N, C-alpha and C positions, 0 to 999 in steps of 0.2 A: 601779802603772802600767799593765802589761798585762791585767790583769784588768778593769781600769777603760775602756780600749779597747776590749776586748772586748766586754764590757757596753753599750758605748754605737752600738758596731757591729750588735751584736744587734736592739737597741732599735730602730735605723735601719731594718735589713731587715725585721722585723716591721712599722714602720710604713708599706714601701714597699710590702709584701704588701696589706695591709688597704686603702690606696689602689685599689691595683689591683684588690681582690677587693670592692669596692664597685662597680665597674663591673656585676658579675656579679648582683646585689641583684635577689631575683624575689619575688613574694607570692604566695601560694598564689589558686588560683581561686574564687570566692565560689560555684560551683555546687557545691562540696564539701560547705555544709553546708544545701544542699536550696534556697538563695535566688534570689530573682530580681531583676530590674531592669527596672524599666518606662519607656516610652517618653521619660520626660522625666530619664532617668539615674539616677534613685532605687531604693536597694537595697530591696527587699521581703523581707517575712518573713513567713507563714503567711497570704498573700492583703494583706498590710497595709504601707504607705509607710512606711518608719522615719522619714523626717523628720516624717509626719503623725504620728507617735506622740511623737515629739520634742516638736513643737509643743503638743500638744495636754497632754501629762502632764508637763514640762517634763525637764530633764536634772539628773543621770544618770538611767538610768532603764533598769532589767532588762528584757528581754522575750523572755518564754519562748513556743517554738513548740509547744503542745500533739500537734499532730499528730505530729509528727517525735518526741516523747517516747511517745507510744504505739508508735509503729512501732519505734523503738530496742528496747524491750523485748520487742515479738514477737519481734525477730529473734533477740533474747538466748533467750528461751524455746524458739523452733522450733530454734534451732542445737543445742541436746542434747536436745530430744524426739527428733528424727530419728535421733540415735544410740543408741534405742531400752533407755534406762538411766533408773532412778529417781532425781529429782533434785527438789530446792527454791531460789527465789529470794528472796532476802531485800535488799532494797534499803539501801544504806548509807547511813542519817541523817545523818551529818556531812560528805556530799559534798555536799547542797543540804537544808538542812532547811528549807524553804518547805514549808507542810502543804500548799497547794492541788496543787503537784505532787507528795506524797506521796501525796495523796488518789488522783489518776488512776492512779499507777502501782499502790496497792491495789487500785483498782478493777479494773485489768486482771490483778490476779493475786498481785501482789509480795507476801510477808511485809516486817518489818522488821528489821533488823540497828542495834541501839543500842549507844552506848558508853558513856551518863552516865544519871542521875537523870533530868534532863530529858529526854532523848530515848525514854527507857522512859515517862516519865509521857505526853508527846505521842504514842507508839503506841495508846497506850490511849484517849486523846483522841479520836483519829482512829477509832477504833472497831475495830482491829487485833484478831483473835482471839487468846488468850495463845499457840495453838500456832504462831502464824505470829509470834513476836517471840524473836529470838535475842539477848541481852545478852554483849556483849563488853566489854574496855577494863582498862587494870589500875589501877582506883582505883573499884571498884564502894562505894558508901557502903552502912553496915549496912541502913539505911532503905530504901532500893531493893532492896537483895537480898529484904527482908522483903517488898516488893511483889511482886517476883517469882517466889517461893518461893510466896505466897498464892495468886498468880495460877497457878499451874503453867503458866507460859513454856513454850515447846517445848525451849531451851535456854538453861544456863548454861553460858558458856566459860573455865573458871580458870585464871586469869592467872600464882598465885605459891602459896606454899607457906601463908603465910598466909592467902590468901584460902581455900586447904582449911578450914582450922579456921573461920574466918570462918564459911562457910557451913554446915559443918557445926553449929556452935551454932545458929545461926539454924534449919536444918532440923529438931532434936533439940527446939526452942523450940516449936515450931509444931507438930511431931507429924508434918510432910509429907515425902515423899521426892523432893526436885527431883531434874531430870534435867540432868545435867551434861557436859561436855563440858571437855577438858583442850588449853590452848593448846601446840602444840611448834614448836620451830625445828631447821631441819635447816640444814648448812652454806652454804647458800646463802640469801638473802632476809633478812627483819627478824629483829633479835636483841635485845641488847641490853636493855630493860626489858621486852619483851614474851616471856612465854610459859617453855617448861621446855627446854632444850638436849636435844636426843637424845645428842648426842657426846659431854658431860660425863657423862651418867648420871642428870642431873637430871628428864628426861621417865621413865625407869623409876621412878623414886624416888616420884615425883608418882603414877603409877598403882599403884603398889604401897602406898602409904599409902591411896590413895581404895579400894582393894581391899578394906582392912579394915574399911570404915566401910558398916554396914548402911541407914545414914540418907539415903544419896547413892546413887542410880543413874549409874552411869556410862555413857555411849551413845555420844560423840564424841570424834573427835580434831579440834583447829582449826589451822589452819595460815595464815599471810598472809605472802606474799612479797615485798610491797613496793607501788609505786606506778605508772602508766605502763608496766607490761610490754608488752615489744613481741617477747617471745622463746618460742617453744613450749617451747623446751630447759629452761628453768629449770622449768618443769611435769614435764617429764620424770626431769632430775636428782632434784630434791625427793621425786618418788613414790617412786624406788627406795630413798630412806633410809627414807622415811614407811609402806613397805608390810614392808621389812625389821623397822622398829620393833612394827610390827601384828603381824606373825607372832611377834615375842622376847614380846610382853607377852599373847599367847595361849597359847604353849607355857609360859611360864614362870608367867606368873599367871592363867590361864584367864579374862581377859580377852578379850570379843569388842567389838567396835566396828560398831555400825548405822549410824552418820552419818560421811562424812568430808565435813567442812567447809573448801572451798578458798580460803575470802575471797573477796579481790576483786584489785583493781589491774590490770586489766585497760587496757591504751593506748587510746588511740584515734591516729587517723591525720592527725589536724590539730594537736597539739600535740606537744611533744618537751620533754624536758628540758637544761637547760644544760650543758654539759661545763664543767669545770672552767677548760680551754683559751680554748672558745668566751668563757666570763665575763669574763676576763682578758684578750682583744685588744680585747673590746667594751667595756669600762670605761678600759682605757688608752688604746686608741686610734681608738674611736667606728666600730668595725668591725660592721657592722651583724649580727644572727642572720639565717643563714639559715634557711629555714624546713624544716621535717620534709620527708623523700621518702615521700611518702604510701604508697608500695609496701613500706614496712620494717614495718608495721604488719599485723600477720596479721587476716584478718577473724574474727569469732565464728565461724563455721563451721568455720574453721582450728583455733582455740582449742579448739572443743568436740571435734570427733575427735580431736585429738591428746589431749586429755586423756582422755576414755572411753577411747579403744586403749590408752591406755599403763595406766589404770586396770583393763582387763581382762587387759591382759598379767601383771601384778604379782599380780592374785588368782590366775589361772592358775599362774602360778609356783610361790607357797606355798601352793596348793590353799585358798584362802579365799572367802569368800561376798563378793558383791557387794556391797559399803556404799551407803548411799542419798547422792547428790552433793548438798552443797548450796552455793552461792555467793550471796557477798555484793556484787556488782558497785557500782559508784559511778559514776565519769566516764564508763564506756563506754554507760552509758545517760543522762544528763544534760547530760556537758559540751557536745556541739556543738548541745542543742536552746535554748541561750539565748545571749543577746548582752546586751553593756552601749553602751547609746547615751552618748555624752559629746558636750558643744558647746566649740570652739574659742574661747575669751575673751579671748584676746590673742595677739600675736604680737611675738616679738623676734628679735635675730641674733647671735646664736654667735659668727659667724666668717664669711670670704667661701663656706665650703661647707655651713655646718649654721645653720638657722632653730631657734628654739624655739618652739613651741607650748602656750599652758598652756589647759590643759581644767580641766572642773569634776569630773574624776574622777580621783583619786588613788591611793597605794598604801594608804589608808583602807580603799578600796573594791575594789580590783584587784590585791592583793597577789599573786596567783600570776605576773602578766607578772614578775615580781623573779627568779623561778628557772626560768620554761619559757616555750616558745613559744607566744605568741597572736596569731593574726592581726589586722587593723586594715583595714578600708575609712574611706571617705571617703563616707557615706551618698549624698550629695547631688551626687555628682562619680564616679559609677561608669562613666561614659565617657571622664572625663578619664585622660590619661596621667601615670605616676608620675614624675615626673622632678626633684624635690627632696628634700635631706635633713633630715629633722628631729629634734629631741630633742623627747620629749612630756613634758612637765611638769606635775603635779597642782597644786592650788591650795592644798594645805597650805603653810604657811612653815618650812618645813624643807629645805636642799638633799638630801635624801636621797628628794624625793618625786618621783623620774624614774620615768617608766613605760618608757619606751624612750630609749635613748640617740643611737641612729641609725635613722632609717625612713624609709626610700624611699615619697614619695606624691606626690597632685598637687597643683598648688600650692594652699597652705590660705588661708584668710581668715576673719577673726573673722566666727562665728557658723555655721561648718561644721559639721557632725554629724559625729561618729567613731564606727564600731561596732568593740569591740573583743568578740573571738568567743572563744566557747568558756568565756563565764562561768557557765556552768552545774556548775562542777566548784570547791568550796573558794571562791569568791569571793563567795558571801553567806557562807561560815561563817566565815572571817577576817575578815570586816568589822567595822568598827567608827565611833564616831561622833568622830573625833580634831578637834573643832574646827567639823565639820560633820555635816549630818544625814545617815544612811541612805535611799538611794534607796527609791522607789516600785517595786515586781514588778506588768509585767503580763503577762497572756498571750494570746496568739492563739490564732487558728483560721479557717480560709476566710473573710477579710477581717473578720473581726468583733475585738475586742479588749476587755478587762476588768480592773478592778486585782484582784490576788492581795494584794499586800500594798500599804498605804497607806505614803507617804513618812511618815520619822519627822519629829515637829515637835520645834521646842526643849521645848516641854513636857514631849516624851517623853522627853528629854535629863535633866530633872532631876526629874522625875517620882517618884524614891526618895530625893531630897537632903530634909533638914531645915532649915532655915534663916530 
């Protein structure tokens, strides 16, 4: 009985705290995305009125700011260039695989980081030079490896012992010596199904095995610490382990590393991953998610300076030659350049304090909002005060199609246009046609707009079916 009373009391305290904290709810400022508001109180992206775009192309619709895309890439490039080190940038295709976006990045100088046979095919389709393609991933098919080896791509980063044998067999059959790297795992960051652990001795064993194979050319070490990284200390800690390992394989195996592929995962200031506590309070008591603290995310210049200085320090410590640094950025390049516009289609009342807004975009095309913070604006009411709390639900006939359980917004009406920010990282990748067609993608620049991906049709949804 005492345990029950204690549990009820704890729940009541959490409920009261959540009610109190709702009053402190704030939203991020639209200017953080380089957006503007016109005289009519309409949200403007790339010189284009969001409401006008929604009316012309229909909703839901993704809108991409081409100029911000170029700016983000150039800032990433300049951040490392200013540190006087050799490096290369390979955009992570899985983050946002829209060909028109990839083309802009390739024209700006980016290579391609691919993780599947399809992405490898797409890179060649877009005319990417083989020496600007890195092939990663835990499940590379035999056929795609043959394509990669035949075309002599820059790197194939090996993920397992089985893959070593697979690549060896294909390389010998083709009579081509492919350039390979090995994905290793430090004590921090991602591990599990990825790469070889340093601590267990797997990584050393992998290099030892590769060192005996003349058919493969060992050139790189590859790591990827995770996603939405907002701490330079992660790289500092990981680098200590990596260079200790690099020195070990040099001394014991005579293996020298030309490239250090540091992957991607750099966070953006306008998005944050939800903690377990935040998620629990949000789902149990409709406590609104608080926006990220913009100052918590280092700029790319800060990341670059810290990474390069750490690499230099470790190389000096072990008397190693500086490797060429390779990066595979994703969200830091494309997250904030894209928004998802949706329309309020219906309104219902949940209770005296919470209303339900049903929009025409659901978890089928905006699933990342389930695990990370994405700001939303009412594109046609930018000058209105946020005064009411809404549950934002999608159009799919399932109770799990909830995008936001409690979000403070201006008073909504049917027909209002909702802008979900930062749809440029993984919204496209995770999208599916669960009962509804996938939306079009429109690119904007200096007041002009054009379709770069047509809206999926009903025929598109069944064109592979036989009946």
